Backbone as XML, in Angstrom:
<?xml version="1.0"?>
<chain id="A" units="angstrom">
  <residue number="1" name="UNK">
    <atom name="N" x="0.842" y="-1.180" z="0.000"/>
    <atom name="CA" x="0.000" y="0.000" z="0.000"/>
    <atom name="C" x="0.886" y="1.241" z="0.000"/>
  </residue>
  <residue number="2" name="UNK">
    <atom name="N" x="0.538" y="2.167" z="-0.824"/>
    <atom name="CA" x="1.291" y="3.412" z="-0.917"/>
    <atom name="C" x="0.789" y="4.396" z="0.144"/>
  </residue>
  <residue number="3" name="UNK">
    <atom name="N" x="1.734" y="5.080" z="0.793"/>
    <atom name="CA" x="1.381" y="6.062" z="1.821"/>
    <atom name="C" x="1.040" y="7.385" z="1.128"/>
  </residue>
  <residue number="4" name="UNK">
    <atom name="N" x="-0.127" y="7.953" z="1.432"/>
    <atom name="CA" x="-0.520" y="9.223" z="0.805"/>
    <atom name="C" x="0.460" y="10.358" z="1.163"/>
  </residue>
  <residue number="5" name="UNK">
    <atom name="N" x="0.672" y="11.234" z="0.214"/>
    <atom name="CA" x="1.580" y="12.374" z="0.424"/>
    <atom name="C" x="1.190" y="13.193" z="1.646"/>
  </residue>
  <residue number="6" name="UNK">
    <atom name="N" x="-0.102" y="13.324" z="1.893"/>
    <atom name="CA" x="-0.583" y="14.110" z="3.035"/>
    <atom name="C" x="-0.044" y="13.548" z="4.351"/>
  </residue>
  <residue number="7" name="UNK">
    <atom name="N" x="-0.029" y="12.224" z="4.482"/>
    <atom name="CA" x="0.477" y="11.611" z="5.710"/>
    <atom name="C" x="1.983" y="11.794" z="5.843"/>
  </residue>
  <residue number="8" name="UNK">
    <atom name="N" x="2.678" y="11.713" z="4.743"/>
    <atom name="CA" x="4.128" y="11.920" z="4.767"/>
    <atom name="C" x="4.439" y="13.352" z="5.185"/>
  </residue>
  <residue number="9" name="UNK">
    <atom name="N" x="3.714" y="14.302" z="4.630"/>
    <atom name="CA" x="3.927" y="15.714" z="4.973"/>
    <atom name="C" x="3.661" y="15.971" z="6.443"/>
  </residue>
  <residue number="10" name="UNK">
    <atom name="N" x="2.582" y="15.403" z="6.975"/>
    <atom name="CA" x="2.267" y="15.580" z="8.395"/>
    <atom name="C" x="3.349" y="14.950" z="9.274"/>
  </residue>
  <residue number="11" name="UNK">
    <atom name="N" x="3.820" y="13.780" z="8.887"/>
    <atom name="CA" x="4.877" y="13.128" z="9.665"/>
    <atom name="C" x="6.166" y="13.961" z="9.640"/>
  </residue>
  <residue number="12" name="UNK">
    <atom name="N" x="6.514" y="14.476" z="8.494"/>
    <atom name="CA" x="7.720" y="15.306" z="8.386"/>
    <atom name="C" x="7.599" y="16.564" z="9.239"/>
  </residue>
  <residue number="13" name="UNK">
    <atom name="N" x="6.423" y="17.151" z="9.284"/>
    <atom name="CA" x="6.207" y="18.342" z="10.114"/>
    <atom name="C" x="6.370" y="17.998" z="11.592"/>
  </residue>
  <residue number="14" name="UNK">
    <atom name="N" x="5.864" y="16.837" z="11.989"/>
    <atom name="CA" x="6.004" y="16.393" z="13.372"/>
    <atom name="C" x="7.476" y="16.186" z="13.719"/>
  </residue>
  <residue number="15" name="UNK">
    <atom name="N" x="8.205" y="15.551" z="12.836"/>
    <atom name="CA" x="9.640" y="15.328" z="13.075"/>
    <atom name="C" x="10.399" y="16.648" z="13.172"/>
  </residue>
  <residue number="16" name="UNK">
    <atom name="N" x="10.051" y="17.606" z="12.335"/>
    <atom name="CA" x="10.713" y="18.915" z="12.376"/>
    <atom name="C" x="10.448" y="19.629" z="13.697"/>
  </residue>
  <residue number="17" name="UNK">
    <atom name="N" x="9.201" y="19.568" z="14.174"/>
    <atom name="CA" x="8.868" y="20.204" z="15.457"/>
    <atom name="C" x="9.596" y="19.509" z="16.601"/>
  </residue>
  <residue number="18" name="UNK">
    <atom name="N" x="9.732" y="18.196" z="16.522"/>
    <atom name="CA" x="10.450" y="17.453" z="17.549"/>
    <atom name="C" x="11.934" y="17.827" z="17.539"/>
  </residue>
  <residue number="19" name="UNK">
    <atom name="N" x="12.516" y="17.915" z="16.368"/>
    <atom name="CA" x="13.930" y="18.275" z="16.251"/>
    <atom name="C" x="14.209" y="19.670" z="16.804"/>
  </residue>
  <residue number="20" name="UNK">
    <atom name="N" x="13.225" y="20.549" z="16.677"/>
    <atom name="CA" x="13.397" y="21.931" z="17.139"/>
    <atom name="C" x="13.481" y="22.027" z="18.665"/>
  </residue>
  <residue number="21" name="UNK">
    <atom name="N" x="13.142" y="20.953" z="19.382"/>
    <atom name="CA" x="13.239" y="20.956" z="20.844"/>
    <atom name="C" x="14.689" y="20.965" z="21.322"/>
  </residue>
  <residue number="22" name="UNK">
    <atom name="N" x="15.569" y="20.448" z="20.506"/>
    <atom name="CA" x="16.969" y="20.321" z="20.894"/>
    <atom name="C" x="17.587" y="21.674" z="21.239"/>
  </residue>
  <residue number="23" name="UNK">
    <atom name="N" x="18.164" y="21.746" z="22.399"/>
    <atom name="CA" x="18.864" y="22.951" z="22.818"/>
    <atom name="C" x="18.000" y="24.001" z="23.489"/>
  </residue>
  <residue number="24" name="UNK">
    <atom name="N" x="16.693" y="23.794" z="23.537"/>
    <atom name="CA" x="15.815" y="24.774" z="24.173"/>
    <atom name="C" x="15.682" y="24.470" z="25.663"/>
  </residue>
  <residue number="25" name="UNK">
    <atom name="N" x="15.401" y="25.509" z="26.418"/>
    <atom name="CA" x="15.207" y="25.371" z="27.859"/>
    <atom name="C" x="14.006" y="26.192" z="28.300"/>
  </residue>
  <residue number="26" name="UNK">
    <atom name="N" x="13.468" y="25.818" z="29.441"/>
    <atom name="CA" x="12.439" y="26.625" z="30.088"/>
    <atom name="C" x="11.201" y="26.848" z="29.255"/>
  </residue>
  <residue number="27" name="UNK">
    <atom name="N" x="10.771" y="28.112" z="29.220"/>
    <atom name="CA" x="9.531" y="28.458" z="28.516"/>
    <atom name="C" x="9.622" y="28.219" z="27.014"/>
  </residue>
  <residue number="28" name="UNK">
    <atom name="N" x="10.800" y="28.451" z="26.442"/>
    <atom name="CA" x="10.964" y="28.184" z="25.004"/>
    <atom name="C" x="10.737" y="26.706" z="24.724"/>
  </residue>
  <residue number="29" name="UNK">
    <atom name="N" x="11.290" y="25.846" z="25.580"/>
    <atom name="CA" x="11.112" y="24.406" z="25.418"/>
    <atom name="C" x="9.639" y="24.042" z="25.544"/>
  </residue>
  <residue number="30" name="UNK">
    <atom name="N" x="8.951" y="24.616" z="26.530"/>
    <atom name="CA" x="7.521" y="24.329" z="26.728"/>
    <atom name="C" x="6.686" y="24.748" z="25.518"/>
  </residue>
  <residue number="31" name="UNK">
    <atom name="N" x="6.974" y="25.932" z="24.974"/>
    <atom name="CA" x="6.232" y="26.387" z="23.783"/>
    <atom name="C" x="6.485" y="25.461" z="22.592"/>
  </residue>
  <residue number="32" name="UNK">
    <atom name="N" x="7.740" y="25.080" z="22.409"/>
    <atom name="CA" x="8.068" y="24.193" z="21.286"/>
    <atom name="C" x="7.476" y="22.804" z="21.508"/>
  </residue>
  <residue number="33" name="UNK">
    <atom name="N" x="7.483" y="22.355" z="22.739"/>
    <atom name="CA" x="6.885" y="21.056" z="23.041"/>
    <atom name="C" x="5.391" y="21.068" z="22.706"/>
  </residue>
  <residue number="34" name="UNK">
    <atom name="N" x="4.721" y="22.160" z="22.986"/>
    <atom name="CA" x="3.302" y="22.288" z="22.638"/>
    <atom name="C" x="3.120" y="22.226" z="21.121"/>
  </residue>
  <residue number="35" name="UNK">
    <atom name="N" x="3.990" y="22.912" z="20.377"/>
    <atom name="CA" x="3.909" y="22.864" z="18.907"/>
    <atom name="C" x="4.142" y="21.434" z="18.415"/>
  </residue>
  <residue number="36" name="UNK">
    <atom name="N" x="5.117" y="20.748" z="19.006"/>
    <atom name="CA" x="5.402" y="19.367" z="18.616"/>
    <atom name="C" x="4.207" y="18.460" z="18.922"/>
  </residue>
  <residue number="37" name="UNK">
    <atom name="N" x="3.636" y="18.580" z="20.110"/>
    <atom name="CA" x="2.490" y="17.737" z="20.486"/>
    <atom name="C" x="1.281" y="18.016" z="19.592"/>
  </residue>
  <residue number="38" name="UNK">
    <atom name="N" x="1.061" y="19.271" z="19.237"/>
    <atom name="CA" x="-0.048" y="19.600" z="18.330"/>
    <atom name="C" x="0.169" y="18.957" z="16.960"/>
  </residue>
  <residue number="39" name="UNK">
    <atom name="N" x="1.395" y="19.030" z="16.464"/>
    <atom name="CA" x="1.708" y="18.410" z="15.169"/>
    <atom name="C" x="1.557" y="16.896" z="15.256"/>
  </residue>
  <residue number="40" name="UNK">
    <atom name="N" x="2.005" y="16.294" z="16.355"/>
    <atom name="CA" x="1.897" y="14.845" z="16.528"/>
    <atom name="C" x="0.431" y="14.413" z="16.613"/>
  </residue>
  <residue number="41" name="UNK">
    <atom name="N" x="-0.376" y="15.191" z="17.302"/>
    <atom name="CA" x="-1.804" y="14.878" z="17.417"/>
    <atom name="C" x="-2.482" y="14.933" z="16.056"/>
  </residue>
  <residue number="42" name="UNK">
    <atom name="N" x="-2.157" y="15.954" z="15.284"/>
    <atom name="CA" x="-2.736" y="16.099" z="13.937"/>
    <atom name="C" x="-2.308" y="14.938" z="13.034"/>
  </residue>
  <residue number="43" name="UNK">
    <atom name="N" x="-1.035" y="14.578" z="13.120"/>
    <atom name="CA" x="-0.520" y="13.471" z="12.322"/>
    <atom name="C" x="-1.186" y="12.158" z="12.712"/>
  </residue>
  <residue number="44" name="UNK">
    <atom name="N" x="-1.286" y="11.899" z="14.007"/>
    <atom name="CA" x="-1.912" y="10.661" z="14.470"/>
    <atom name="C" x="-3.377" y="10.590" z="14.073"/>
  </residue>
  <residue number="45" name="UNK">
    <atom name="N" x="-4.073" y="11.693" z="14.159"/>
    <atom name="CA" x="-5.487" y="11.715" z="13.758"/>
    <atom name="C" x="-5.630" y="11.374" z="12.272"/>
  </residue>
  <residue number="46" name="UNK">
    <atom name="N" x="-4.750" y="11.896" z="11.443"/>
    <atom name="CA" x="-4.814" y="11.610" z="10.004"/>
    <atom name="C" x="-4.497" y="10.145" z="9.730"/>
  </residue>
  <residue number="47" name="UNK">
    <atom name="N" x="-3.536" y="9.587" z="10.462"/>
    <atom name="CA" x="-3.185" y="8.177" z="10.288"/>
    <atom name="C" x="-4.360" y="7.289" z="10.701"/>
  </residue>
  <residue number="48" name="UNK">
    <atom name="N" x="-5.007" y="7.645" z="11.794"/>
    <atom name="CA" x="-6.157" y="6.885" z="12.281"/>
    <atom name="C" x="-7.329" y="6.978" z="11.307"/>
  </residue>
  <residue number="49" name="UNK">
    <atom name="N" x="-7.518" y="8.119" z="10.706"/>
    <atom name="CA" x="-8.639" y="8.344" z="9.787"/>
    <atom name="C" x="-8.438" y="7.645" z="8.440"/>
  </residue>
  <residue number="50" name="UNK">
    <atom name="N" x="-7.218" y="7.431" z="8.035"/>
    <atom name="CA" x="-6.924" y="6.871" z="6.709"/>
    <atom name="C" x="-7.649" y="5.549" z="6.439"/>
  </residue>
  <residue number="51" name="UNK">
    <atom name="N" x="-7.598" y="4.559" z="7.341"/>
    <atom name="CA" x="-8.328" y="3.309" z="7.055"/>
    <atom name="C" x="-9.839" y="3.520" z="6.947"/>
  </residue>
  <residue number="52" name="UNK">
    <atom name="N" x="-10.372" y="4.457" z="7.711"/>
    <atom name="CA" x="-11.810" y="4.743" z="7.624"/>
    <atom name="C" x="-12.161" y="5.288" z="6.253"/>
  </residue>
  <residue number="53" name="UNK">
    <atom name="N" x="-11.294" y="6.141" z="5.734"/>
    <atom name="CA" x="-11.544" y="6.707" z="4.410"/>
    <atom name="C" x="-11.511" y="5.605" z="3.358"/>
  </residue>
  <residue number="54" name="UNK">
    <atom name="N" x="-10.570" y="4.682" z="3.477"/>
    <atom name="CA" x="-10.473" y="3.595" z="2.509"/>
    <atom name="C" x="-11.665" y="2.653" z="2.606"/>
  </residue>
  <residue number="55" name="UNK">
    <atom name="N" x="-12.101" y="2.362" z="3.826"/>
    <atom name="CA" x="-13.209" y="1.424" z="3.972"/>
    <atom name="C" x="-14.530" y="2.036" z="3.489"/>
  </residue>
  <residue number="56" name="UNK">
    <atom name="N" x="-14.664" y="3.344" z="3.580"/>
    <atom name="CA" x="-15.912" y="3.959" z="3.135"/>
    <atom name="C" x="-15.992" y="4.053" z="1.615"/>
  </residue>
  <residue number="57" name="UNK">
    <atom name="N" x="-14.869" y="4.091" z="0.960"/>
    <atom name="CA" x="-14.875" y="4.174" z="-0.498"/>
    <atom name="C" x="-14.543" y="2.837" z="-1.141"/>
  </residue>
  <residue number="58" name="UNK">
    <atom name="N" x="-14.054" y="1.899" z="-0.346"/>
    <atom name="CA" x="-13.643" y="0.603" z="-0.872"/>
    <atom name="C" x="-12.230" y="0.666" z="-1.418"/>
  </residue>
  <residue number="59" name="UNK">
    <atom name="N" x="-11.587" y="-0.459" z="-1.516"/>
    <atom name="CA" x="-10.228" y="-0.472" z="-2.055"/>
    <atom name="C" x="-10.220" y="0.014" z="-3.491"/>
  </residue>
  <residue number="60" name="UNK">
    <atom name="N" x="-9.160" y="0.708" z="-3.879"/>
    <atom name="CA" x="-9.114" y="1.254" z="-5.235"/>
    <atom name="C" x="-9.022" y="0.187" z="-6.319"/>
  </residue>
  <residue number="61" name="UNK">
    <atom name="N" x="-8.643" y="-1.033" z="-5.948"/>
    <atom name="CA" x="-8.477" y="-2.076" z="-6.956"/>
    <atom name="C" x="-9.746" y="-2.902" z="-7.158"/>
  </residue>
  <residue number="62" name="UNK">
    <atom name="N" x="-10.750" y="-2.713" z="-6.330"/>
    <atom name="CA" x="-11.983" y="-3.508" z="-6.443"/>
    <atom name="C" x="-12.989" y="-2.774" z="-7.338"/>
  </residue>
  <residue number="63" name="UNK">
    <atom name="N" x="-13.501" y="-3.477" z="-8.377"/>
    <atom name="CA" x="-14.516" y="-2.837" z="-9.205"/>
    <atom name="C" x="-15.803" y="-2.598" z="-8.413"/>
  </residue>
  <residue number="64" name="UNK">
    <atom name="N" x="-16.479" y="-1.544" z="-8.764"/>
    <atom name="CA" x="-17.729" y="-1.207" z="-8.072"/>
    <atom name="C" x="-18.911" y="-1.532" z="-8.931"/>
  </residue>
</chain>
């Protein structure tokens, strides 16, 4: 199964926000951690939703 570009983009954004935590302290770290968690939540929600989208439309290889 091919991974949709949207999921790859969301994952890359999450990784970038996580990487940005390096070297931060205190309030800056807390703000960046919030950005990272928000990106991770959005990414996880999209990953969870993907099978639902496929099941509602059926597999692309099955004739309708």
